[in-house]
Structures are given as C-alpha cells and as structure tokens.
N, C-alpha and C positions, 0 to 999 in steps of 0.2 A: 504493500500500500504506500502511496506517495506520502512522504514525511509531513508535508504541510497539511495534507488532507487528514492524516492520522491525528495531528495536533489539534486541528479544528474539531474533530470528532470527540477527542478527549475533553476539550473545553466545553463543548456542547453537552456532553454527558454530565460533567460536573455541575453545570448550570441547571440542568434538568433535575439532577439529584437534589440540589439545594432547594429548588422550587417545591419538590415533593416533600422534603424535610420541613420546610417552612409551613406548608399547608398542614402537615400532620401535627406539628408542634402546637398549632392553634385549634386542634380538635379538642373537645371536652372529654372528660373521663366518664366512665359508666358508674352507676350507683353502687356497685358491689366493691369497688376498689377502695382500700383503706388509705388514710392520709400518708402513712409511711410508704406504701407502694407508689402513690402518686408522686411523692417527693423524690424518691430514689429513681423512678423511671424518668422523671423530668430532668433531673440532674445528669443522668447518664446520657439521655437523648441529646441534651444541649452541651455535652462534653464538659460538664462541670462536676464530675463524680467525686472530685476532691472535697466537695462541700458536704458530702453525705456524713451524717453524724457529727457535724461541726457547728451548726447554728441553732438558734432558738426554735426553729421549726421542727427540730428533732425532739421527740418526747423526753428522752433522757436528759438532754442539755437543758430543755425548758424546765424540767423538775428541779434540777440543780440550781439554776439561776433564780427561779422563783423563791426557793427556800432561802437563798442568800439575801435576796431583796427583802423578804419578810423579816429576817433578823434585823436589818437596818430599820425597818418600820417599828419593830418592837422596842428597839433601843431608844428611838425618839419618843415612843409612848411612855417608856419608863422615865425619861427625863421630865415629861409633862407631869406625871404623877408625883415625882419627887418634889416638884415645885408646888404641888397642891392644886394644879390646874385641872379643871374638868375636861377630860379628853373628848367628850361629845361636843363640847362647845368650842374646842380649840384645834380641831382637825377638819380639813375640807379636802374632798376629792376634786382635783383640778383636771379639766380637759380643755385643750386648746387645739383647734384645727388651724394649722399654720399656712399651708400652701398646697397647691397641686403641682406636681413635678412630672417631667417625662419619665417613662419607664426605663430609665438607665440609672445605675447606681451613683455615677458621678454627680448628676444634677440633684438627686435626692440627698446625697451627702452634703452638698453645699447648703441646701435648705435646712438640713438637720443642724449643721453648725451655726447657721444664722439663728435658728430657733433657740439653741442653747444660749447664745449671746444675749438675745432679747430677754429671755427669762432671768438671766443674772442681773440685767438692768432694772427689772421690775421688782425683784424680791430683795428686801432689806434683810441681810443676814443677821443683823442685831435683833430683829424682831421675829424673824421666821426661819424655819428650816424647810427645805423642799427636797423631796426624793421622788424622782419621776423617771419615766422611760419614753424614749422617742420611738415612734413606729412609722412605717410607710405602708399603709394599707393599699392594696391594688383595687382600684375601682374601674369599672368598664362603663363608660357613659352611655353607650348604646343599650346595654342591658338594663342599666339603672333607669333610663328614660322610659324604656318599654315597660318595665315593671310598674313604675308609678302610673303610667298611662293606663295600664290594664287593671290597676288597683287604685282607683281615684280616692278611696277613703283611707288609704294607708298614709302614715306619717311621711311627708315629703320634704322635711327639713334638710335631710342630708343631701338630697338631690339639688335643692335650691341653693344651699351653700356651696356645694361642689361646682355647680354651674357658674356661680359668681366668681369663684377662684380660677375657673377654667378659662383664662383670658384668650386662649387660642381657639376655643370653640370646638375642639376636637371631639370625635365620638369614639376614639380608641381608648385603650387601657392606659391609666396613669397611676402614679403614686399620690395618695393623700397623706402628706406628712403632718404628723400631729404628736401631741404629748399627753400622757396621762400621768398623774402623780398625786402624792399626798402633801399638803401644805400644813405644817405644824406651827401654831402660834406660841412663841417662847414667853411672851409677856401677857397673853390673854387678849383674844379678839383681834380687831384691826383688819379683818378680812375685806371690809368695804374699800379700804385704801388700795389694797393689792388688786381687787377686782376692777377698780377704776383705771389703774395703770394698765392692766391687761386689755381692757376695752379701748383704751386710747391707741393701742397698737393694732390689735385684732378687732376691728370695729364693725365687721359685718354681723348681721343677725345670726345667731346660733354658733358663732365662732369660738366663744369662750363659755365655760360652765364651771361654777364652783358650787358644790353641793355637800350637804351633811352626809355622814355615814348612815347606813340603814339602821333604823331604830330596832328592827326585829332581831338583829344579831348583836353579839358582843363586839366591842371594839377590836379585840384580837381576831375574832372571826372575820370581821370586815377587812382588816388589814391582810389577812391570809388570802382571802378571795381576791382582793385587789392585786396582790403580788403575783398570783397565778394568772390573772386576766391580762395584766399589762406587759407580761413577758412572753406573750403568745406569738410574737413575731409579726403581728400586723393584721391578720385576717380574723375569721370567726372563731369563737370559742364555744364549740358545740357540745352540750351536755358535759361540761367540765373537761373537754378534750380539745386538743388543737384541731382546727378545721381549716383546710385550704379552700375556703369558699367565699363567695362574695357576700357582703352584708348590704342589704338594701336600705337600711335605716340606721338611726343611732341606737335604737333599742330593738330587741327581738320581737316582743309583743306577740302578735298572731302570725308572724312570718312563717313559723314552722307549720302552722295549720294550713296556710295558703300553699306552701310548697308541698306539703303532704298530699293535698288534693291533686296537684299537678303530677306528683310522683305516681299516685294511684291511677291517674288517667293514662300515664305513659305505660304503666304495667299492664293495663287493660289493652292498650294498643299492641303490646307484644305478648299477648297471651296465646299460647298454642291451644286452640279450641279442642283438638283431638286428645291431647294429654293433660290439659288443665295446668300446664307448667308455664310460668313466666320466663321468657328468655332474658335473664338478667343482664347478659353481656351486651344486649342491644338497647338497654335503657340509659339514656344520657343523663348525667347529673348536671342539670342546667345551672346550678349554683356554683359548681366547681370551677376553680381557675384551670386554665389549660397549661400545657407543658412549658410553653414560652413564659407565661406569667409567673409560674411557680419558680422556674429557674431564675428569673429576674428578681423576684422577691428574695430568694435565698442568697443571691449575690449581694443585694443591698444590705440584708441583715448581717452578712459576714463582714462587709466593709464597715458597717456601723459598729459592730462588736470590736473590730480591730482598731478602733480609734484610741484604745489604750491597751497597754501590755497585758492586762488581766482579762481581756476579752469582755469588758463591761462598758465599752464605749457608747453603748445605747443609753446609759444612765445619765441623768441630770441631777447632780447633788449640789445644793446651795446651802 
C-alpha cells in the first residue's frame, strides 16, 4: 500500500475511533450499575485509572475524610461549650453558591481559590471560626431545564440561580462551584454581620444561606451528618451513600418519588411480556452522570485535594 495512503488511513481510523469514544463517553449508565462500577469504568475509559481509589468519590476515602472533618467540628463544639456558649445559638450551617465554571479542572480550581479568598475577607477570625468544604457539582443545563419544564410545581430555585450565573448561556454540562460549612461564633451571635458581608459579594437570590442546625437531632448528630454530606465530592448523597447523579434542586423533597415513577415506567417499557422479567441492562439511569462527566469530576476533586500536602485542599479553615 502507498505510504501516504496508509498514513491517511491510519489518521482517519484514529479520528473515527475518537468520535466513537466521545459518543460512548457521553452515554448514560443503566440503573443496575453501582457508583463504584460507574466511577472505575469512567476513569478507565477516559484513561484516568490512576485516580481510582484516590479521591473523595471513593467510598473508603470519603469515610476517612468525613471522620477527620467531624473531629474538627467536635473540637470547635467543645470550645463553645467550654466558654459556656449555647451551641444551638452559636453554630450556623453556611452554603454559598459561588460560580458556574467550565467542565475543566483548571477553570474550577481558579474559582475555588477565589472563593477561599473571599471567605477569608468576610469572616473575622477574632469573632468566628469557619470549617467548610468546597465542591464542584456537575450540572447539565439541558437536563435541568427539561426537568423543571416537565415538573412546573417543583422547586426551581436552583435552576434560576444557575441560569443567572451561566453568563455564556450554554446548555452543556458545567461545574457549580460552591461551599458548605459550619460557622462557629466565638463570642456569641453576630451572624447578621457575616450574612450581610456574604450578601454584598454573592448578591443574587438564593446564592447564600445561613441556617440553624436541625432541632430534631443533637448537635453532635448534626455535625456528623454535615461532615458526611459535605465531603461527598460534589454530587448527590443518596440514602447516606455517595451518588454520581444529578441533583435537580437544592433539596431532595419529592424528587425520589418523581424519579421512581419514571424508573417504573422505563421498567415497564423493557418488560419481557413472555417471561415477566425486566431487562435491567436496557434501563437508562436518567439521573446518572455519564463517563465524561464522572471523569471530569474526579479530576477536579483530585486537583482540589492536592492543593495541600495532606490531600485536604478542598477544606476552608478560618
């Protein structure tokens, strides 16, 4: 075969293979696949297998880091009580939605560092202690818009804020860079001042939230649950387990009921009427991230963790 023709054929084959790979990487998973299976297959497929067992998206790593974070929370709780301060009145759960970023880890890291800097400007260390975690949640604007359109009574705050921050108007997948954490008052109260500072910087509706801990649980239980939730790596926390799925709102509420209906409908669509068996491998998990998105999330979480030598670069401690 002519050398030039052979080279063109090889280049053409490479391009075709890449097109097939790109298309497959954006296909969604089936409902029977576990989070660990999805994570590992995504990283292998995207040639990032070195991240397997290395980030907060791994169950074991998540458990270790959430326990360490909880110890920091309990240390602050002990300090409050040693001063005779009421912990219910002097702890707030903080959430700040900072920015929408392209689905590449460099852009998201820049936003994360900016978020850390702004938080340090807002929080007076003489009056408060803050322990938080930065996350980059993958959101898909096309799916988010469609879900809200099909469920007009569902809480649309997340879509409204995300659209406001989405200055490019894209409908593709992006990172929603945000922080969750606990703010401890060292001197008693004063949260209104911090809240005003937050809102001066993050001024859009629904962009900041300071709320009390749940009254139905003890403070220690609240802090343990928060430490598990905010070290999840960015996505859903499904039945107290890591979930590589899209979150359609700020709260779960009746989301599972709605998704359960669609899941049952899909199962009916794939029911073998002769055997009565549902062909599970044909049921698409419509809430699941695809391989490309999972690998991008893992890469960002890895770089965020790597911002300090102890692999806790995702933390914000003031």
